[in-house]
Steps between C-alpha positions, in 0.01 A plus 500: 500500500637196660445341844581674826844558631635519857810717528705460824763761568820502703521576868736261678402244755241734633356540158474126447305467824277798426403378147419161633289656775307734268418212267385273780284775641331543162445120476351478845232761433448460129602144400343534153724802430800299605405214263480742208831666589669159507328352201687263272536762224622774738843660458721535800783754496749512783784746571745439780279412807205469263679221316499287810125546553409478131690183448349331793138603422542403137644174622182418694612563857199593708492861639431370851819291479702793381356721769583254768856482369533872566417449869762241551856547599716386212856406598599483129389868446778752526429876535734787409594827651292732284353846536247618240608869518870414485438278205308770318786740565741251355293465184457876471882533499533223240246658277623856522554634152367198308364580156284194448326223701729251341804677621360523847439121508858438387632715774296314759600176342871587528442590861342161552783316332768680709325465835615246764220268595429149619601226255265419212469146628390615846251742347355230271445275800303784673277540190456129471375475860236767422342309213271207571455457125837503323408424134323716248119468507292447187329836557647819349758620740749786417797571729708808439873581543737753354830422327758655727729585213265617228211621706253308289198348646481112490165337542522136596212254448468125476631501143825681591687181595598651834446342839219679693719533806762685295248721335347605839846542650586734217183696538565538875868599472483838667802692373765554765326249738474172317732350233416520130393169349671339202268361237597409144839666546347830608462649839171634625377735766174584659202547258403802705799681364277578189183568693355359812226312321572490131130521452524580131562131445127447570407679174219312330351377820173635645445561784845559661543496884821637634621455857775742598639479861577871526326819599273651231699827529790318325292390211622766242853362523423132569219461249571764226206622304650390165528145631130490595401670176626191310215303661227715349211444432502223761344557841784537753494511876801558724495411867760682705591425859286678751639681806489198723692297244761764452552508878531116491772519233718720720828646372644161398266293279771235465480412869317162539351632823274722284324207337237405763381851561500594132311189409233582762482862392462391137223259588301765686542739201397224254191434699403861501557527123345165407161636383665776303741247326210268429308778332809594293559147384130478398 
C-alpha cells in the first residue's frame, strides 16, 4: 500500500472552518500525528469545501493561520440563502425516477446550468480571496468536480493545466447556488454532486483519514459502502461532526457567520479525538 491520504469532504463555509478546526485540534495535542498526516508523500483529496482546505494544507499554509482566518470577518466572502432541508428536497425531486448515478448527475448538472446565480467572475473573486496559496503545490493534491453536461467526474491536479483557483471554484460550485465553472470548454459543478467526499480516489493509500462535516446518521447516503469498499484492505477512519459541531453549522452552512463557531467546535472535537487519530495513524 502507498502512503497515507487525507480526504476532506464538502460542507460549505461551515465545513471549511470545521475541518480546519479538527486538524488544528489534532496538531495541538498530537503534533507527531499531524506531521505524519501532512508528510511529503501524503495524498490530499478535496471535494467542494474540502478542496479549499486541502489545497491550502498541501500548499504549506499553517493550520494556525487557517484557523485564525476562520475567526476573522471577511468582507470578500459572500454567503448565500441556503437551507439544507430545502436543498435536499430539491435534489430528491431532481433525482426522482433516475435509473443510474450518471443520469442523476446529469439532471443535477442541468439544474446547475439553468439556475440564476452571481456572475462567474464575481464567484471566482470570492474563491480567490479564500486561498492564501493560489498555485498547485508539489505534493499530491486531487480536486474533484463534475461535468455539468455529461455527469462525469473530473479530477484536477497539478498536471491538469488548470489554474488552482478555477479547479477549486468548480469543486465548490454548489448547484443552484453558485455558477458552473468553464474549464477547457466544459462546464463543471460541485464535486459533491458525485459523493460528498469521493473517498474512493484514495485507493492505494494506507491509512486513509476522512473528515466529513455532517452527522454520522447521514453516512449511508453521504459515504456509500461501495465507495469505502474500494479502499480495502487499507485502514480507514471517518471523523463525522459531533453534536456541538452540527449545532454550530446551523441550517445554512453557506453563511459566513457560521465560520468562527464551527472552527472552534471542530478544534475541540479534534483535541478530544487526537489520541485516537494518533493511534490510528501509527
